[in-house]
Backbone as CSV, one residue per row, in Angstrom:
resi,resn,N_x,N_y,N_z,CA_x,CA_y,CA_z,C_x,C_y,C_z
1,MET,39.829,-19.703,49.600,40.087,-18.886,50.778,39.087,-17.738,50.825
2,SER,38.585,-17.481,51.991,37.605,-16.411,52.145,38.310,-15.086,52.381
3,GLY,37.546,-13.997,52.239,38.073,-12.654,52.462,38.175,-12.359,53.938
4,PRO,38.548,-11.135,54.260,38.694,-10.777,55.673,37.356,-10.833,56.396
5,LYS,37.404,-11.188,57.644,36.221,-11.193,58.490,35.970,-9.763,58.962
6,THR,34.724,-9.340,58.906,34.343,-8.014,59.375,34.022,-8.105,60.858
7,VAL,34.691,-7.266,61.652,34.534,-7.281,63.104,33.945,-5.949,63.540
8,PHE,32.719,-5.986,64.057,32.054,-4.792,64.585,32.414,-4.674,66.058
9,LEU,32.885,-3.505,66.472,33.252,-3.267,67.865,32.162,-2.467,68.557
10,SER,31.673,-2.991,69.673,30.611,-2.362,70.448,31.177,-1.987,71.816
11,TYR,31.198,-0.682,72.095,31.748,-0.211,73.366,31.244,1.191,73.643
12,VAL,31.479,1.647,74.873,31.157,3.027,75.234,32.448,3.835,75.204
13,ALA,32.319,5.123,74.994,33.494,5.993,74.824,34.442,5.937,76.017
14,ASP,33.921,5.686,77.216,34.760,5.641,78.415,35.825,4.548,78.349
15,THR,35.609,3.541,77.535,36.557,2.426,77.456,37.415,2.476,76.189
16,ARG,37.404,3.590,75.506,38.133,3.722,74.237,39.624,3.395,74.372
17,ALA,40.273,3.805,75.469,41.700,3.510,75.654,41.938,2.007,75.693
18,PHE,41.056,1.283,76.382,41.188,-0.176,76.418,40.962,-0.760,75.027
19,VAL,39.906,-0.330,74.352,39.579,-0.856,73.026,40.737,-0.624,72.056
20,ASP,41.320,0.559,72.090,42.452,0.849,71.210,43.635,-0.071,71.502
21,ALA,43.949,-0.296,72.789,45.053,-1.195,73.158,44.730,-2.626,72.740
22,PHE,43.495,-3.047,72.924,43.052,-4.384,72.526,43.201,-4.548,71.013
23,CYS,42.778,-3.542,70.272,42.809,-3.607,68.804,44.218,-3.619,68.242
24,GLU,45.161,-3.007,68.956,46.559,-3.070,68.509,47.029,-4.516,68.416
25,GLN,46.492,-5.364,69.279,46.872,-6.774,69.285,45.975,-7.625,68.389
26,LEU,44.737,-7.202,68.187,43.785,-8.016,67.421,43.942,-7.842,65.916
27,PHE,44.089,-6.616,65.479,44.152,-6.344,64.047,45.612,-6.211,63.632
28,ASP,46.048,-7.132,62.772,47.438,-7.091,62.327,47.506,-6.729,60.845
29,VAL,48.688,-6.684,60.322,48.888,-6.250,58.938,48.418,-7.275,57.910
30,SER,48.104,-8.492,58.344,47.677,-9.523,57.391,46.336,-9.180,56.750
31,GLY,45.548,-8.361,57.424,44.251,-7.988,56.869,43.205,-9.085,56.969
32,ARG,43.425,-10.068,57.850,42.449,-11.158,57.990,41.157,-10.683,58.656
33,LEU,41.271,-9.605,59.448,40.117,-9.043,60.139,40.001,-7.567,59.779
34,ARG,38.759,-7.129,59.500,38.497,-5.729,59.158,37.648,-5.103,60.253
35,ARG,38.111,-3.966,60.789,37.458,-3.284,61.912,36.330,-2.386,61.431
36,VAL,35.172,-2.526,62.098,34.041,-1.638,61.878,33.696,-1.049,63.242
37,ASP,33.760,0.254,63.344,33.627,0.920,64.628,32.927,2.252,64.394
38,TRP,31.677,2.364,64.787,30.929,3.585,64.452,31.357,4.786,65.288
39,LEU,32.097,4.573,66.374,32.623,5.718,67.112,33.831,6.324,66.400
40,ILE,34.466,5.547,65.511,35.551,6.071,64.683,34.995,6.476,63.320
41,ASP,34.260,5.576,62.684,33.620,5.852,61.387,32.185,6.268,61.661
42,ASN,32.011,7.522,61.998,30.725,8.035,62.438,29.627,7.854,61.386
43,VAL,28.411,7.850,61.848,27.250,7.796,60.970,27.159,9.131,60.227
44,THR,26.864,9.059,58.961,26.751,10.258,58.133,25.623,11.149,58.657
45,PRO,25.889,12.449,58.810,24.834,13.353,59.281,23.585,13.243,58.400
46,GLY,22.442,13.187,59.038,21.175,13.068,58.327,20.678,11.631,58.213
47,LYS,21.561,10.644,58.441,21.150,9.244,58.385,20.611,8.809,59.742
48,ASP,19.774,7.822,59.731,19.221,7.243,60.950,20.312,6.420,61.635
49,ILE,20.694,6.805,62.840,21.789,6.153,63.554,21.497,4.675,63.786
50,THR,20.322,4.369,64.307,19.990,2.979,64.619,19.970,2.119,63.365
51,ALA,19.389,2.615,62.284,19.333,1.849,61.040,20.728,1.624,60.465
52,ASP,21.574,2.645,60.533,22.932,2.526,60.015,23.733,1.506,60.820
53,ILE,23.636,1.569,62.131,24.364,0.624,62.978,23.820,-0.790,62.780
54,ALA,22.515,-0.933,62.670,21.927,-2.255,62.422,22.441,-2.846,61.119
55,ALA,22.591,-2.019,60.093,23.118,-2.503,58.807,24.575,-2.935,58.953
56,ARG,25.342,-2.198,59.716,26.747,-2.571,59.938,26.843,-3.887,60.692
57,ILE,25.992,-4.072,61.676,25.992,-5.318,62.446,25.542,-6.477,61.563
58,ALA,24.534,-6.253,60.730,24.051,-7.309,59.831,25.131,-7.754,58.854
59,ALA,26.037,-6.861,58.501,27.110,-7.187,57.569,28.335,-7.780,58.266
60,ALA,28.350,-7.769,59.586,29.520,-8.225,60.336,29.532,-9.746,60.488
61,ASP,30.738,-10.292,60.492,30.930,-11.708,60.798,31.054,-11.914,62.301
62,VAL,31.573,-10.882,62.985,31.865,-10.953,64.413,31.460,-9.640,65.065
63,VAL,30.896,-9.716,66.270,30.640,-8.531,67.094,31.382,-8.750,68.407
64,ILE,32.313,-7.841,68.701,33.011,-7.884,69.988,32.417,-6.786,70.852
65,SER,31.867,-7.195,71.989,31.252,-6.253,72.929,32.172,-6.074,74.125
66,PHE,32.576,-4.833,74.369,33.423,-4.492,75.504,32.486,-3.982,76.600
67,ILE,32.169,-4.835,77.563,31.080,-4.598,78.504,31.619,-4.100,79.849
68,CYS,31.366,-2.828,80.106,31.746,-2.212,81.382,30.458,-1.900,82.158
69,GLU,30.609,-1.230,83.305,29.440,-0.935,84.130,28.465,0.024,83.463
70,LYS,28.915,0.832,82.496,28.034,1.791,81.821,27.424,1.240,80.531
71,TYR,27.939,0.136,80.058,27.531,-0.436,78.770,26.018,-0.662,78.684
72,CYS,25.439,-1.186,79.754,24.015,-1.552,79.736,23.102,-0.340,79.635
73,ARG,23.594,0.860,79.951,22.771,2.067,79.917,23.021,2.918,78.680
74,ARG,23.838,2.428,77.784,24.206,3.213,76.602,23.924,2.422,75.338
75,MET,24.313,2.982,74.213,24.052,2.391,72.903,24.654,0.995,72.753
76,GLY,25.726,0.709,73.486,26.363,-0.598,73.385,25.395,-1.743,73.620
77,ALA,24.554,-1.626,74.639,23.587,-2.690,74.932,22.608,-2.871,73.775
78,ASP,22.212,-1.770,73.150,21.324,-1.858,71.983,22.027,-2.559,70.822
79,GLU,23.322,-2.268,70.647,24.090,-2.932,69.591,24.158,-4.433,69.832
80,LEU,24.373,-4.823,71.084,24.430,-6.246,71.407,23.073,-6.906,71.155
81,ARG,22.003,-6.229,71.513,20.657,-6.775,71.229,20.445,-6.943,69.718
82,MET,20.896,-5.956,68.931,20.789,-6.070,67.467,21.576,-7.276,66.970
83,ALA,22.765,-7.485,67.520,23.599,-8.620,67.100,22.938,-9.944,67.451
84,VAL,22.326,-10.019,68.618,21.639,-11.250,69.027,20.447,-11.520,68.107
85,ARG,19.673,-10.471,67.781,18.549,-10.654,66.848,19.054,-11.113,65.482
86,GLN,20.108,-10.480,64.993,20.691,-10.852,63.703,21.161,-12.302,63.742
87,ARG,21.809,-12.687,64.825,22.329,-14.052,64.976,21.198,-15.077,64.949
88,SER,20.096,-14.751,65.598,18.980,-15.702,65.636,18.310,-15.842,64.272
89,GLN,18.457,-14.832,63.412,17.866,-14.866,62.068,18.817,-15.421,61.027
90,SER,20.108,-15.529,61.356,21.111,-15.879,60.347,21.967,-17.079,60.725
91,THR,21.394,-18.040,61.378,22.078,-19.285,61.737,23.478,-19.077,62.311
92,GLY,23.544,-18.340,63.390,24.790,-18.213,64.126,25.718,-17.093,63.716
93,ARG,25.303,-16.227,62.832,26.144,-15.120,62.407,25.487,-13.816,62.825
94,PRO,26.155,-12.923,63.457,27.584,-12.872,63.719,27.977,-13.667,64.961
95,VAL,29.252,-14.030,65.017,29.819,-14.598,66.227,29.860,-13.466,67.247
96,ILE,29.440,-13.736,68.468,29.426,-12.718,69.522,30.537,-13.037,70.518
97,VAL,31.405,-12.042,70.751,32.534,-12.206,71.669,32.416,-11.144,72.762
98,PRO,32.028,-11.545,73.983,31.944,-10.584,75.081,33.275,-10.439,75.812
99,ILE,33.711,-9.205,75.964,34.896,-8.867,76.751,34.380,-8.060,77.934
100,THR,34.541,-8.582,79.149,34.011,-7.876,80.317,35.116,-7.039,80.959
101,LEU,34.740,-5.796,81.277,35.689,-4.815,81.787,35.355,-4.362,83.205
102,GLY,34.674,-5.199,83.958,34.341,-4.877,85.340,33.334,-5.878,85.868
103,ILE,33.254,-5.969,87.177,32.343,-6.923,87.806,30.887,-6.612,87.466
104,ASP,30.519,-5.317,87.420,29.140,-4.969,87.063,28.851,-5.324,85.612
105,GLY,29.820,-5.118,84.735,29.659,-5.514,83.338,29.501,-7.019,83.199
106,ARG,30.306,-7.769,83.957,30.205,-9.232,83.905,28.849,-9.692,84.442
107,ASP,28.408,-9.109,85.547,27.093,-9.476,86.093,25.992,-9.170,85.083
108,TRP,26.071,-8.006,84.431,25.072,-7.653,83.423,25.108,-8.651,82.266
109,TRP,26.307,-8.989,81.775,26.438,-9.958,80.680,25.809,-11.296,81.049
110,ARG,26.096,-11.775,82.246,25.549,-13.075,82.670,24.021,-13.034,82.729
111,ALA,23.458,-11.961,83.257,21.998,-11.822,83.294,21.442,-11.701,81.880
112,PHE,22.086,-10.909,81.045,21.635,-10.695,79.665,21.605,-12.006,78.890
113,LYS,22.684,-12.767,78.940,22.732,-13.990,78.136,21.751,-15.040,78.641
114,ASN,21.437,-15.019,79.927,20.472,-15.979,80.453,19.034,-15.562,80.190
115,ASP,18.817,-14.262,79.926,17.468,-13.757,79.686,17.173,-13.527,78.211
116,ALA,18.154,-13.721,77.330,17.965,-13.444,75.903,16.982,-14.448,75.304
117,PRO,15.753,-14.003,75.005,14.764,-14.940,74.485,15.046,-15.368,73.046
118,GLU,15.838,-14.563,72.310,16.054,-14.841,70.895,16.905,-16.074,70.654
119,GLU,17.788,-16.392,71.598,18.710,-17.484,71.325,19.211,-18.127,72.613
120,THR,18.802,-19.359,72.843,19.257,-20.042,74.047,20.731,-20.420,73.944
121,ALA,21.291,-20.546,72.732,22.711,-20.878,72.578,23.610,-19.778,73.127
122,LEU,23.090,-18.580,73.309,23.874,-17.478,73.868,24.328,-17.825,75.284
123,ARG,23.577,-18.659,75.967,23.905,-19.026,77.345,25.241,-19.755,77.453
124,ASN,25.683,-20.361,76.371,26.932,-21.121,76.394,28.150,-20.294,76.001
125,ILE,27.975,-19.010,75.744,29.090,-18.167,75.318,29.803,-17.618,76.550
126,ALA,31.092,-17.911,76.650,31.897,-17.432,77.764,32.444,-16.040,77.454
127,ASP,32.657,-15.274,78.502,33.267,-13.959,78.330,34.742,-14.045,78.698
128,LYS,35.497,-13.046,78.271,36.907,-12.928,78.654,37.019,-11.690,79.527
129,PRO,37.387,-11.870,80.821,37.494,-10.713,81.719,38.846,-10.004,81.593
130,PHE,38.795,-8.688,81.625,39.985,-7.834,81.674,39.760,-6.798,82.763
131,PHE,39.626,-7.261,84.003,39.423,-6.327,85.115,39.981,-6.929,86.395
132,ARG,40.241,-6.039,87.340,40.723,-6.481,88.648,39.564,-7.179,89.360
133,PRO,39.815,-8.355,89.919,38.737,-9.126,90.559,37.934,-8.290,91.557
134,GLY,36.614,-8.400,91.439,35.707,-7.735,92.364,35.547,-6.245,92.166
135,THR,36.094,-5.685,91.061,36.038,-4.238,90.848,35.486,-3.922,89.464
136,ASN,35.305,-2.633,89.227,34.966,-2.141,87.890,36.174,-1.474,87.237
137,SER,37.357,-1.803,87.697,38.593,-1.240,87.156,39.155,-2.189,86.096
138,TRP,39.017,-1.773,84.833,39.577,-2.615,83.785,41.076,-2.425,83.728
139,VAL,41.748,-3.440,83.196,43.203,-3.398,83.080,43.578,-3.626,81.623
140,LEU,44.567,-2.875,81.167,45.046,-3.050,79.799,45.628,-4.451,79.652
141,PRO,45.549,-5.001,78.446,46.065,-6.362,78.251,47.536,-6.478,78.660
142,ASP,47.806,-7.468,79.527,49.168,-7.785,79.912,49.646,-8.938,79.027
143,VAL,50.731,-9.576,79.389,51.272,-10.652,78.562,50.233,-11.753,78.338
144,ASP,49.581,-12.211,79.410,48.573,-13.252,79.269,47.383,-12.765,78.431
145,GLY,46.986,-11.513,78.665,45.885,-10.943,77.894,46.228,-10.818,76.419
146,ILE,47.464,-10.455,76.131,47.897,-10.341,74.733,47.880,-11.707,74.063
147,HIS,48.317,-12.740,74.775,48.246,-14.098,74.224,46.793,-14.489,73.951
148,ALA,45.915,-14.143,74.881,44.491,-14.454,74.696,43.935,-13.732,73.471
149,ILE,44.332,-12.491,73.257,43.869,-11.720,72.097,44.401,-12.340,70.808
150,HIS,45.660,-12.736,70.810,46.229,-13.381,69.617,45.520,-14.694,69.317
151,ASP,45.213,-15.470,70.370,44.459,-16.716,70.167,43.073,-16.414,69.595
152,LEU,42.429,-15.362,70.104,41.118,-14.959,69.589,41.219,-14.566,68.126
153,ARG,42.230,-13.760,67.782,42.421,-13.344,66.393,42.585,-14.561,65.482
154,ASP,43.421,-15.504,65.899,43.656,-16.693,65.071,42.373,-17.507,64.918
155,TRP,41.617,-17.647,66.013,40.370,-18.406,65.950,39.348,-17.711,65.042
156,LEU,39.202,-16.390,65.205,38.249,-15.654,64.377,38.626,-15.710,62.904
157,SER,39.902,-15.698,62.610,40.356,-15.755,61.219,40.041,-17.095,60.573
158,GLN,39.934,-18.138,61.382,39.678,-19.481,60.859,38.200,-19.830,60.785
159,VAL,37.378,-19.162,61.579,35.951,-19.466,61.611,35.322,-19.027,60.292
160,ASP,34.676,-19.979,59.624,33.982,-19.629,58.385,32.608,-19.082,58.709
161,SER,32.257,-18.006,58.054,30.918,-17.458,58.215,29.969,-18.241,57.321
162,PRO,28.668,-18.312,57.660,27.711,-19.019,56.815,27.704,-18.504,55.372
163,ALA,27.888,-17.194,55.191,27.887,-16.634,53.843,29.038,-17.214,53.028
164,THR,30.219,-17.375,53.644,31.376,-17.945,52.966,31.136,-19.404,52.655
165,GLN,30.566,-20.146,53.603,30.304,-21.568,53.387,29.309,-21.756,52.254
166,ASN,28.270,-20.949,52.205,27.253,-21.087,51.164,27.808,-20.755,49.792
167,SER,28.698,-19.768,49.690,29.225,-19.384,48.388,30.219,-20.389,47.858
168,ALA,30.771,-21.246,48.739,31.741,-22.243,48.311,31.060,-23.474,47.730
169,THR,29.781,-23.633,47.948,29.090,-24.826,47.465,28.460,-24.612,46.119
């Protein structure tokens, strides 16, 4: 049995309420998933922010990107680019899970995944929307959303990372 999967959360501060509600459903007491969030676990003063975040992403099994209309203009987009570069260098790791929180975020995600030169397999990754149709108004997970989050948690807990597969052989 492998250890907990490390999940890096990429989001902008404006969506923190959504991320916190989402995480209440994703991270349970079993400890199968471990949260890495640099907005909570800040970078140590004096350290290079980009290098520190890149190291955290490189160590992650999963990157969940909460993509709103502001995401593309903030550090979140850089984090997603780092994850895509890492994925292209590490045979599919980390798993990238896009959560779209508005129509502009979804449009940006679709353009981003189709233009990502590092990995054409990114084009096949579906996003999970949590917003009112045609708007940039995200909605907290409802019953269906909570079921989707639980299904995601169960799937992520079962996915073996390449590092785990290699150490088992």
